[in-house]
C-alpha positions as CSV (number, residue, x, y, z in Angstrom):
1,M,109.1,111.7,92.7
2,K,106.0,112.9,90.9
3,T,105.8,112.6,87.1
4,K,104.8,115.6,84.9
5,N,101.7,113.8,83.6
6,P,100.6,111.3,86.2
7,L,97.8,108.8,85.5
8,Y,94.8,108.7,87.8
9,V,92.1,106.2,88.5
10,V,88.8,107.5,90.0
11,K,86.7,105.2,92.1
12,G,83.7,106.9,93.5
13,K,85.1,109.8,95.6
14,T,88.6,108.2,95.7
15,V,91.3,109.3,93.3
16,L,94.3,107.0,93.0
17,E,97.5,107.8,91.2
18,A,98.9,105.1,89.0
19,R,102.7,104.6,88.5
20,G,102.3,103.4,84.9
21,V,99.9,101.8,82.4
22,V,100.0,98.4,84.0
23,D,99.4,99.9,87.5
24,L,96.5,101.9,86.0
25,I,94.9,98.8,84.5
26,L,95.4,96.9,87.8
27,K,93.7,99.7,89.8
28,K,91.0,100.4,87.3
29,F,89.8,96.8,87.1
30,N,90.6,96.1,90.8
31,L,93.0,93.4,89.9
32,E,95.5,94.0,92.8
33,P,94.0,91.2,95.0
34,A,94.2,88.7,92.0
35,V,97.8,89.6,91.4
36,E,98.6,89.1,95.1
37,I,97.0,85.7,95.0
38,L,99.0,84.8,91.8
39,M,102.2,85.9,93.5
40,K,101.5,83.7,96.5
41,I,100.8,80.7,94.2
42,A,104.0,81.4,92.3
43,T,106.0,81.7,95.6
44,F,104.5,78.4,96.8
45,L,105.2,76.6,93.5
46,L,108.8,77.8,93.5
47,S,109.3,76.7,97.1
48,Q,108.4,73.1,95.9
49,V,111.2,72.9,93.4
50,K,113.6,70.2,94.6
51,D,114.8,68.7,91.3
52,Y,114.9,69.5,87.6
53,P,111.7,67.6,86.5
54,T,109.7,69.5,89.1
55,F,111.2,72.7,87.9
56,L,110.2,71.8,84.3
57,A,106.6,71.1,85.4
58,I,106.3,74.4,87.3
59,K,107.9,76.3,84.4
60,K,105.2,74.9,82.1
61,I,102.5,76.0,84.5
62,V,104.0,79.5,84.7
63,D,104.4,79.7,80.9
64,D,100.8,78.6,80.4
65,M,99.6,81.3,82.9
66,M,101.7,84.0,81.1
67,E,100.4,82.9,77.7
68,L,96.8,83.2,79.0
69,A,97.5,86.6,80.6
70,T,99.0,87.8,77.3
71,K,95.9,86.7,75.3
72,I,93.6,88.4,77.8
73,G,95.8,91.6,77.6
74,N,95.7,91.5,73.8
75,K,91.9,91.3,73.9
76,F,91.8,94.4,76.1
77,H,94.2,96.2,73.8
78,K,92.2,95.5,70.7
79,A,88.9,96.7,72.4
């Protein structure tokens, strides 16, 4: 379903429609490959959880990554 006011990203002669602001940012800065890699890393880490201490260690890694992503996002937002 098309939205009334879709967002677009122009890359050379290619025009891509974005589904939202986050999708727009991912496409504009060509971050889709990085997100795919992060998803693969997260999937691998989650597959390694066998006990509670491992879960806590992986949770800390994910929390640290999310904190860093939030800081980076806030810098883009302020700019």
